[in-house]
N, C-alpha and C positions, 0 to 999 in steps of 0.2 A: 391685127393691129391693137387689139386689147391687151394681148399677152405680151407685146413690147412694151407698153406702158407699164404693165405689173412689173417687168424685169427692171425697167428704170426706176421705177418707184422702189423696188427693194434695193437696188443698188445705190440710190440716194439715201435711201435710210441707213444702209450700213455705212456709208460715207459720212453721215452726219454723227452716228454714233461713234464712229472711229475718232471723229474731231473731238467729239465730247469726252472720250476716253483719253484722247492724247492731252488735252487740256488739263484734265484731272492728274494725269500722270506727271505733266510738266509742274503743275501747281502744288501738289502734295507728295507724290512718291519720291519723286527725283530729289527734293531737298531733303527728305527724311535719309535718302539713300547716301546723299553727300554729308549728312550729318553722321553718320555711322562710319564712312567711308571717307576720310578728308582728302585722302590721296586724289579723290576723283574731282576735287573742286579745280585743279588745273586744267581738267578737259574742258574744251571749248563747249558752251552750251549747244550748239549746232550739231556737234558729234552726238551729245547726249540725247538731243531730241530725234536725230536721226535714227539712233539705236533704238529709243523707245517705239518710233513709227514702224521700224522693221519688225519689232516684236509683236506689236499690236496686229500688224499686216498679216504676219505669219500665222499667227492665232485665229484670226478672221478667216483667212482662205483654208487654213485647217479644219475649222469648224464647218464651213460652207461644204468642203470637200466630204467630210463625214456624213454630215447631214443630208447631201444629195446623191450619195453612193448607191448602187443599187445592192439590194439585200437579197441575195438569191438564196433560196434554200433547196439545197438537193436532196 
């Protein structure tokens, strides 16, 4: 039971950090990108937020997979 609580805690922490990162992305990074690439301003904010969420999720899952992979030395 204790290991399940640890896993839930880690998943909650990762979700919290992903939410904070998504908010920072939506507040600072996306407006900066739109400033440099004005053609993106016609794209819906939902599409840009979805794209940012997908990139963040792939990065987090990739980091998790790398950190938890077995490192067998033959």
